N, C-alpha and C positions, 0 to 999 in steps of 0.2 A: 478556363483557358488552358490548352494543351501544354504541357511540359515539354522541355527540350529533347528528351528521350523517352520513347514508350515501347512497351512490349505486348504483342498480339498473342493471346492464349486461344487455340481453336475452339469452337463451341463443343460442349459436352455431348450435345444431342443433334441429330439432323434437324436444322432450321426448316421452319414452313412459313414463309413470310412473302408479303408483297410490299415492295419497296417503293415509295415516292421519290422520284428524282426531281431535283431542282431543273429551273429552265435553262435553255440553252444560252451559253455565253456568246457564241457566235451570232446567234439570232437577236439577243438582247442589245448587244451594241451595235449591231446594224440598225436595229429599231429605233434607239435612241438618237442616232443622227438623222434617220428619215423623219423622225418626229419633230426635231428641232429645225428641220428644212421644210415642212408641212406649213399650211396657212391656218392652222386651227389648233384645237388642244387634242392630243391624241392620248388615250389611256392604254398602257402597255400592261396587259394582265399576265401573271405567271413569269415575270421578268427574274431573271437571276440577280440575286444581291450578295456579290462576292468582291474580292478585291479589284478585279479587271473592270467590272461594271460599276463599282463605286468609283474608281477613277475616272470613268468616262461621265458619269453623272457630275462629279465635282467639276471636272472641266466644262461641262455645258452650262454649269451654274456660274463659274467664274466668266464666261463669255456672255452672261446676261440672261440666259433663259431660264423661265419660270419652270421648275420641277417640283413636284409634290410627291411625296412617298407615303404609301400605306402599307400596312402589314397584309400578308396573304393567309387567310384562314387554313388553307390546305397544305402549305408547306412553309416550315420557318425560314427556309434560306431564299425564299422568294419574296418579291414586293410586287405592289401595283404602282407603277410609275406614270405620272401625268405630265406630260411635256407640252407647252404651249409654243407652236413655231411661228415665225414671222415672214413665212413666204420667201425664205431664203436670205433674209437679212440677219447679219451677225450683230447683235446689240452693241458689243463692246470691243475694243481693241486698244492696245498700248500704242506708243511711239517709238521711233528708231531708237531713241536714246533710254526709253524705258518700256521694252515690250511686255506685252500681258502674259505672265507665266503660266504654263500649262504642264503638270507634272503628270505622267502617265504611268508611274512605277514599272512593271515589266509586261504591261499589256501591248501586245503587237497590234491588237485592232485599233485600240485607243490611239496609239502613236500614227498609225498610218491614216485611219479614217479622219482624224482632226487635222492633219496636216492639209489634206484637201479641202476639208470643210472651211478652215479659217482663210483660204485663198479667196472666199467670197466675201470677207469683210473689208473694213476700210481702214483698219490698223496694223499694228506690227505685233506679231506672237512668237514667243519662244516656247518650242515644245521640247522636253526633257523627260527623262525616266532614270532608273536605277541603272548602275554601270553596264550589267548585261544588256539591257535594252541600247545602251549606247554602242555595243557590239554587233547589233543585229543588222541585216540589210535594210537599205532605204534607197540605194542609188536609183532603181528603176522608176519608183514613184517621183522621186524629186526631180530626175531629168524629164520625166513626162510632164510635171507641172511647169517647169521652166519652158517646154516646148509650146505651152498653152499660153505663155506670156508672163509668168509670176516670177518674181524675185525671191530666191530662197538662198540664205547664207547657211551652209553646212559644210565645215570642213571635213574632207575626206567622204562626203556624201552620207554621214551618219548623223544621229543626234547627238547633242542639242543641235536643233536647227531653229533658225529665225527666219519667219515667213512674213513678207510683206504684201498683207493684202490688198486687192486692187478691184475685188468684186467680180460678178458675171463677166464672161466672154463669150457672148452667143456666137455661134459658128466656128470657134477654135477647135482645131481637131489635133488629136495625138495618138500614137500607139504605145502601148504599155506591154511590158513582158511579164508572164507570170512564171518565169523559169525559176525564180528565187523564191516567190510568195504570191499567192492569189489575193492577198490584202492589198497589194498595189492596185490591181485592175478594179477590186471591189470599193476601194476608197475614191476612186475616180467616178464609177458607175453609181455610187450612192449620191453624189454631189451634181451629177452632170445635168439633171433635168433643171433644176433653178440656175445652174451655172451656164446653161446652153451649150455644153461641151459635147463633141462628137468623140467616142472612144473607140478605138480598135484595140482588141486584144491579141497579142502575138505571143511567140515562143510557147506554145501550147504544150504544158505540162500535164499528163492525163490526171496526177493525183492533186493538183490544184483547181482544174476545171470545175468540180462539183461545187466549191466554195463560191466560185464567179456565177455559176447557175443559180445558186440561193440568193445572191445578191440581186440578180435580174429579176427573179421571182418575187422577192419581196418588193422591189421597186414597182412592179406591176400590181401587186395585190395591196399595196399600203394605202391606208385612208389619208391621201394628201390633204384633205380639207377638213380633217378632224373625225373623230371617231373612237373605235376601239380596235385592239389588235392583240392577238392571243399568241403567246409565246409557249412552245412546246417543250417538253422536258429534253435535257441534253442527252444526246445519243452517246457521245463519248463517256459521259458519266455513268451512263446506264451499262456500259460495256464491263465495268467492274464487277456489276452484279449479276449479269449475263456470265461472267467468268466465275464468280462464285458459285453459281449454280453447276456450271461445269466442273469445278473442283470437288464439290461436295455431292455431287449426284450419286457417286457410288455408294454412299452412306445413306441415301434415301431423302436428301434434300430435296424441297420443293420451293425454290425462290424466284419469284416473279416480279415483273416491273408493272406498277400502276401506270395506265395511260401511256404505254410505250410510243415513242416518236414513229408516226406513220406518214409524215407528210411528203416524204421521199427528198426533203431538203437536205438532211444530215447525211453525209456519206458513211459516217460510223454506224448508222442504224442497220448497215448490212451485217455487223458482227453476229447479230442474233441468228441469222440465217446461215452464215458462211462458217461460223463456229460452233454456235450451240445446237442447231438443228440439221447439220448435214456431216457426213463422213469427213474426217479431217484430210485435206489434200497434202502432198509433199511439199508445196511451195505456195508463198503468198506474197503479193507485191502491193506496197504502199501505192502505187501508181494505178493498179486497176481493181484492187480489193478492198483494202482498209486505208483509212486516214489515220488519225491518231491512234485509232483503237487497235492497230496493228502492235503498238507497245503492249497493249493488253495481251494479244496472243502470244507475243514473244515471252512474256513473264510466265504464261501458262504451258509453254512448249516442253518444258522437262516431264508433264504429265502426259503427254500425247503418245498414241500406241507405236507412232514410228517417227525417225528423224524428221525435222522440219528446217526449211529453208526461207528466210525472209528477204526479200531483195527491194531494190529501189529505195533505200533508207536515207539518202544524201539530205533529203530537207530536214530530217530530225537533228542533223548536227548542228543546225544554225536557229534552233528555237530557244526555249528557255534554258536549256543547257545543251552539251553536246550529248545528246540523247543516245545515239548509238554507242559510244563509249561508256555512258553510264549504264545502260542496260547490260552490256557485257561484264562490266567490272562487278557490278553488284550481284548478278546471278552467278558469277563464277564464286563470289564469296560463299554463296549457299550450296555450292558443290556442283553447279550445272556444268555440263560439258557444252562450252560455247567457242564457236570459231569465228573470225572476221576476215571477210574477204571483200575488198573495195567496198561498195555500199550494201553489203549483205551480211547477214547473221545465219549462222547454221547450229541448230541446237540437237544434240542427241540425248533422248530420254534417259533419265536416272533419277534415283533418290535424291532428294534436297535435304539439308539440315538448317538449322538456325543460325543466325548470325547478326552482327550489328552492322546495319547499313546505311550508308549515306544517301540522303534524298536529294542531293545536289541542287538544293532550292527550288526543286522543281515538282509542282503538284502532281503531274502524271507519274513521275518515278516514284513519288511517294505512295500514290494509289496503287501503282501496279504491285509494288512489294507488300503493302498492307493487304491486299487480297489474297496473297501467298500465306500470310499469317493465319488465314483461316483454315489452312490444312498443315502447315509446316509449323511445328512447335519451336519456340524460341527465335522467332522473327522480332528483332528491335529496329526502331526506326529514329535516326536523329533529324531533328528540325521537323517533326511532323506537321507542324501549324502551316507549312508552305502550301498545304490544300486549300488555304483561304483563298487562293487566286480564282478557282472556279467551283469549289465544293466545300464551303467553311464547316457543314455539319456532316462531312464524310464518316468520320470515325463514330459519330452517334449512329449512323446508319449501319455501320459496320457491326456495333455493339447490338444492334436491333436483331441481328441474325444470331445471337447467342454467343459472341466473343466477347472476351474480357479483355480490356484494355488496361494495362498496368503502367504506373510510372516507374521511375529508376530503382524506387525501394521496394517495388513489388505490391504496392497499395492499387486497389481497383479505381478506376475514373468513372465517374458518371455525371450526368447533367451538364452544366456549364464547362466542366473541365474537360468536357469531350470536343468543344468547339474551337475552332480555330479563328479567334477574333484579331 
């Protein structure tokens, strides 16, 4: 298990490696909900097995769904998950005096998707998470579900929330805004077929719409009466290794992704073409260019051939941490020239140096700065195990590129000590 502080030592020679990336978190948690709503047993292949997807699986089991788990011979951080759906029936529920407890950790997908799902039940459910999850936006989803006729008790429109399930409501219609998060619309769209809901998406926020399109496509393609569903590698996770190739290319490195995501469902798959395979532009927008992988680009910006500006970053402020502040703060510790204006960051290229960095208990902050450690000596990370949220064997993959991962006493880590359990 990873210690509380690690140091990353750059590889001694240019790596030549093909990296296997675990399954997509976004696709896995959507597929788990769709499988639970199906009318048969669905086998999810290549499913990510991380904190977020374990939280979703545990909650489905608490709701009474049969879920079996088998190892994946191709990727240690994946599983084959078999879920038996009951055609929209939620097997278990609590009472108003004793709601069935569903704890989602800090998984936004689990929190939002389960809130809509349990409305189809006939009991009472209480959804909660870690303190940061209780700060994250929920109002648009809760208001939409109330307009469909469901009773939800949530002081301040945040978690914890108590949902009083009352079953499908055929023909009930609502509009939901994606201004704050696409997950609100996705939650409703995932459950809409068995619930009989009519969902209109409003407040079109361009950086959120690709995730709504992902949900719609999965609903259309999913084996609703049983079968198999293949989950592709996670594009956001792949961006760190495309980023590694960008960092180490001058030394002659050759780092590639095995079976890279090509379905077009994941917005972050654009990172490969926009950053790795094209001349760098002066400006990138989270709304029109990159989703979560814009954080990878921001971390790489000090090595760009010219100043870069990153815009439309407001959504990053309400995710696992205040990510705009976190990126600016930690890059500045490394000597980067970063300025913040509104929801934009501007970065002037220049040399970086090692530093002890806070990961803000955010998996993406940890992975962005760990990636920098492939080129910048002396990068030390506090709480690196937060990568368990979406990529529990991330540091094992980083070590496979020739990097050494040291503990606080300078001893190299290997094997299980590189895993975020």
